[in-house]
C-alpha positions as semicolon CSV with decimal commas, in nm:
position;residue;x (nm);y (nm);z (nm)
1;M;-0,577;-1,746;2,492
2;A;-0,229;-1,622;2,684
3;D;-0,133;-1,284;2,609
4;M;0,063;-1,215;2,306
5;R;0,425;-1,185;2,415
6;L;0,581;-0,885;2,213
7;I;0,920;-0,751;2,112
8;V;0,947;-0,387;2,061
9;A;1,246;-0,333;1,784
10;G;1,370;-0,003;1,799
11;A;1,279;0,036;2,168
12;G;1,481;0,337;2,264
13;G;1,340;0,540;1,959
14;R;1,012;0,751;1,951
15;M;0,777;0,495;1,787
16;G;0,925;0,260;1,992
17;R;0,844;0,414;2,328
18;A;0,498;0,491;2,163
19;L;0,479;0,104;2,099
20;T;0,615;0,014;2,462
21;R;0,286;0,245;2,591
22;V;0,045;0,109;2,402
23;I;0,131;-0,251;2,451
24;S;0,087;-0,139;2,841
25;E;-0,259;-0,005;2,732
26;T;-0,389;-0,331;2,535
27;P;-0,575;-0,629;2,708
28;G;-0,427;-0,956;2,531
29;A;-0,080;-0,784;2,469
30;V;0,219;-0,784;2,691
31;L;0,570;-0,652;2,653
32;A;0,818;-0,950;2,620
33;G;1,128;-0,769;2,501
34;A;1,289;-0,457;2,430
35;L;1,541;-0,428;2,119
36;E;1,793;-0,151;2,014
37;A;2,084;-0,160;1,792
38;P;2,425;-0,300;1,933
39;G;2,618;-0,055;2,072
40;S;2,335;0,191;2,141
41;E;2,411;0,400;2,471
42;L;2,039;0,298;2,567
43;L;2,107;-0,020;2,614
44;G;2,019;-0,211;2,959
45;R;1,776;0,091;3,038
46;D;1,413;0,005;3,156
47;A;1,177;0,017;2,857
48;G;0,908;0,155;3,093
49;V;1,074;0,421;3,217
50;L;1,208;0,546;2,877
51;A;0,850;0,529;2,777
52;G;0,726;0,757;3,065
53;L;0,595;0,445;3,238
54;P;0,636;0,297;3,554
55;E;0,963;0,061;3,581
56;N;0,848;-0,271;3,408
57;G;1,217;-0,465;3,413
58;V;1,208;-0,516;3,064
59;K;1,547;-0,376;2,981
60;L;1,665;-0,298;2,632
61;S;1,904;-0,569;2,473
62;G;2,087;-0,585;2,136
63;D;2,010;-1,004;2,094
64;L;1,705;-1,062;1,939
65;W;1,795;-1,413;1,929
66;S;1,792;-1,434;2,304
67;L;1,486;-1,215;2,337
68;S;1,263;-1,406;2,074
69;G;1,292;-1,745;2,252
70;H;1,045;-1,582;2,516
71;A;0,792;-1,382;2,261
72;D;0,539;-1,466;2,004
73;G;0,556;-1,134;1,779
74;I;0,797;-0,818;1,697
75;V;0,694;-0,526;1,619
76;D;0,959;-0,325;1,396
77;F;0,925;0,037;1,305
78;T;1,329;0,079;1,241
79;V;1,541;0,120;0,945
80;P;1,592;-0,083;0,649
81;A;1,909;-0,250;0,749
82;A;1,783;-0,347;1,095
83;T;1,441;-0,487;0,974
84;I;1,601;-0,714;0,717
85;A;1,849;-0,842;0,989
86;N;1,515;-0,878;1,197
87;V;1,309;-1,090;0,910
88;A;1,544;-1,387;0,893
89;I;1,544;-1,470;1,300
90;A;1,178;-1,363;1,347
91;A;1,088;-1,635;1,064
92;E;1,317;-1,895;1,241
93;R;1,155;-1,831;1,550
94;G;0,834;-1,844;1,422
95;L;0,731;-1,493;1,526
96;V;0,466;-1,279;1,384
97;H;0,651;-0,971;1,200
98;I;0,492;-0,650;1,218
99;I;0,697;-0,408;0,975
100;G;0,624;-0,051;0,960
101;T;0,982;0,050;0,868
102;T;0,963;0,293;0,593
103;G;1,245;0,350;0,293
104;L;1,247;-0,032;0,223
105;S;1,419;-0,136;-0,117
106;S;1,269;-0,342;-0,389
107;S;1,546;-0,615;-0,286
108;D;1,456;-0,586;0,091
109;D;1,058;-0,654;-0,011
110;A;1,200;-0,942;-0,199
111;V;1,371;-1,093;0,129
112;I;1,047;-1,003;0,352
113;K;0,866;-1,198;0,101
114;S;1,093;-1,479;0,087
115;V;1,015;-1,607;0,454
116;T;0,618;-1,535;0,404
117;R;0,562;-1,933;0,309
118;Q;0,635;-2,019;0,658
119;A;0,616;-1,679;0,847
120;I;0,338;-1,433;0,938
121;V;0,451;-1,100;0,834
122;V;0,231;-0,748;0,821
123;K;0,382;-0,501;0,647
124;S;0,265;-0,137;0,584
125;G;0,430;0,196;0,509
126;N;0,120;0,310;0,759
127;M;-0,036;0,129;1,002
128;S;-0,311;0,415;1,078
129;L;-0,723;0,323;1,024
130;G;-0,741;0,660;0,809
131;V;-0,461;0,630;0,609
132;N;-0,535;0,264;0,476
133;L;-0,937;0,346;0,442
134;L;-0,772;0,690;0,244
135;A;-0,565;0,423;0,016
136;A;-0,860;0,255;-0,059
137;L;-1,063;0,562;-0,155
138;V;-0,752;0,672;-0,360
139;K;-0,771;0,334;-0,557
140;R;-1,122;0,357;-0,615
141;V;-1,131;0,711;-0,751
142;A;-0,803;0,657;-0,977
143;Q;-1,035;0,378;-1,100
144;S;-1,343;0,572;-1,147
145;L;-1,171;0,892;-1,310
146;D;-1,087;0,963;-1,654
147;P;-0,721;0,871;-1,727
148;S;-0,687;1,238;-1,822
149;F;-0,705;1,328;-1,478
150;D;-0,320;1,405;-1,325
151;I;-0,233;1,244;-0,988
152;E;-0,014;1,430;-0,776
153;I;0,092;1,320;-0,412
154;L;0,182;1,592;-0,152
155;E;0,346;1,468;0,200
156;M;0,487;1,652;0,463
157;H;0,727;1,533;0,785
158;H;0,930;1,648;1,071
159;R;1,284;1,764;0,968
160;A;1,421;1,430;1,100
161;K;1,280;1,218;0,840
162;I;1,537;1,075;0,650
163;D;1,355;0,881;0,378
164;A;1,140;1,079;0,084
165;P;0,880;0,993;-0,052
166;S;0,762;0,899;0,264
167;G;0,629;0,515;0,278
168;T;0,270;0,657;0,321
169;A;0,329;0,850;-0,005
170;L;0,476;0,543;-0,166
171;M;0,159;0,326;-0,035
172;L;-0,071;0,562;-0,180
173;G;0,059;0,610;-0,515
174;E;0,075;0,235;-0,535
175;A;-0,317;0,232;-0,437
176;A;-0,344;0,511;-0,742
177;A;-0,139;0,279;-0,974
178;A;-0,346;0,019;-0,925
179;G;-0,665;0,179;-0,972
180;R;-0,506;0,286;-1,323
181;G;-0,396;-0,066;-1,389
182;V;-0,033;0,051;-1,421
183;D;0,315;-0,034;-1,274
184;L;0,392;0,292;-1,037
185;G;0,782;0,179;-1,072
186;T;0,711;0,329;-1,469
187;H;0,468;0,561;-1,390
188;S;0,586;0,783;-1,110
189;A;0,757;1,112;-1,105
190;R;0,946;1,159;-0,791
191;G;1,107;1,525;-0,847
192;R;1,101;1,810;-1,059
193;D;1,367;2,080;-1,086
194;G;1,482;2,333;-1,392
195;I;1,333;2,307;-1,698
196;T;1,142;1,933;-1,684
197;G;0,916;2,015;-1,990
198;A;0,536;1,962;-1,963
199;R;0,404;1,690;-1,739
200;R;0,479;1,316;-1,898
201;P;0,068;1,187;-1,926
202;G;-0,009;0,902;-1,678
203;D;0,280;0,968;-1,426
204;I;0,175;0,991;-1,053
205;G;0,358;1,267;-0,917
206;F;0,559;1,307;-0,581
207;A;0,623;1,619;-0,383
208;S;0,797;1,620;-0,040
209;L;0,798;1,872;0,240
210;R;1,019;1,862;0,557
211;G;0,992;2,081;0,854
212;G;0,894;2,120;1,188
213;T;0,778;1,853;1,420
214;V;0,493;1,735;1,142
215;T;0,405;1,378;1,237
216;G;0,264;1,336;0,891
217;D;0,048;1,495;0,607
218;H;-0,093;1,350;0,298
219;S;-0,275;1,444;0,009
220;V;-0,356;1,303;-0,311
221;I;-0,477;1,529;-0,569
222;F;-0,656;1,465;-0,891
223;A;-0,625;1,756;-1,146
224;G;-0,865;1,791;-1,448
225;A;-0,910;2,022;-1,693
226;M;-1,155;2,218;-1,500
227;E;-1,161;2,044;-1,167
228;R;-0,951;1,919;-0,872
229;I;-1,061;1,645;-0,612
230;T;-0,826;1,647;-0,312
231;L;-0,830;1,362;-0,068
232;S;-0,634;1,439;0,245
233;H;-0,545;1,276;0,631
234;H;-0,351;1,460;0,883
235;A;-0,175;1,264;1,158
236;E;-0,173;1,450;1,508
237;D;0,003;1,227;1,695
238;R;0,262;0,886;1,628
239;M;0,044;0,693;1,888
240;M;-0,226;0,589;1,616
241;F;0,035;0,410;1,398
242;A;0,128;0,235;1,718
243;Q;-0,207;0,126;1,781
244;G;-0,258;0,045;1,482
245;A;0,060;-0,207;1,472
246;I;-0,045;-0,371;1,797
247;K;-0,396;-0,411;1,679
248;A;-0,224;-0,595;1,322
249;A;0,013;-0,798;1,561
250;L;-0,334;-0,961;1,768
251;W;-0,493;-0,985;1,436
252;A;-0,208;-1,160;1,242
253;R;-0,156;-1,416;1,537
254;Q;-0,458;-1,599;1,443
255;Q;-0,386;-1,603;1,048
256;K;-0,206;-1,848;0,810
257;P;0,168;-1,768;0,702
258;G;0,178;-1,503;0,437
259;L;0,237;-1,137;0,353
260;Y;-0,028;-0,943;0,466
261;S;-0,112;-0,564;0,471
262;M;-0,344;-0,312;0,700
263;A;-0,588;-0,344;0,468
264;D;-0,633;-0,711;0,510
265;V;-0,635;-0,636;0,902
266;L;-0,917;-0,374;0,860
267;G;-1,093;-0,591;0,610
268;L;-1,031;-0,304;0,329
269;G;-0,902;-0,581;0,086
270;D;-1,172;-0,588;-0,166
271;F;-1,337;-0,238;-0,112
């Protein structure tokens, strides 16, 4: 089979540059396009040079329609508005769409789901093997423990992160809720300040820390009357997210239209 031709969305950003490097190192994948926001000062720059590689001749462009005419997939770690703008074009062009964007709303998710009757989409709040294994463990532990155990999710990221809780924290919350057989939207506590009263039984709590250059730390705490269980993951380099995303793209190329997660990519769906 020919190499999979991939477009990197947000190619000028930190994740975009990491994706460009990983594609250059991955057999079976080739960089076919580099997308940036219209009006960006990086338009026209060489994607390889921006990623710390030799010049590769792929220039950053703001026109996904043109880029997508010669591609098989798009890897998208941008912002919600950009991702939703990319969804329709990717679906119309028949591109595999790998979505690692966080901060998506329920209406954004509905738009993404609406195209999966004819398009292949892999969407995850975190593309790492370790985090997806953690989510599977969280689901199993939540299912196994007595409901009297309180569940709290603690996450920390670098000072520049703009959304909270992180997409990974929400993914872990969804895993915990699935294990408990409840809806996260009606069983979550997103922030506590002042006289809040006692903790509401059954809530899944979230706490977000921001500072420094932390790539991503996540812990899920199951707190019982006289004991605690803590499951944790510590990310050390964003390259692991890029590696997971490219693995997902190569896997998705062989799938039928639908909405998939990294649990599907890694065979953890029935864990």
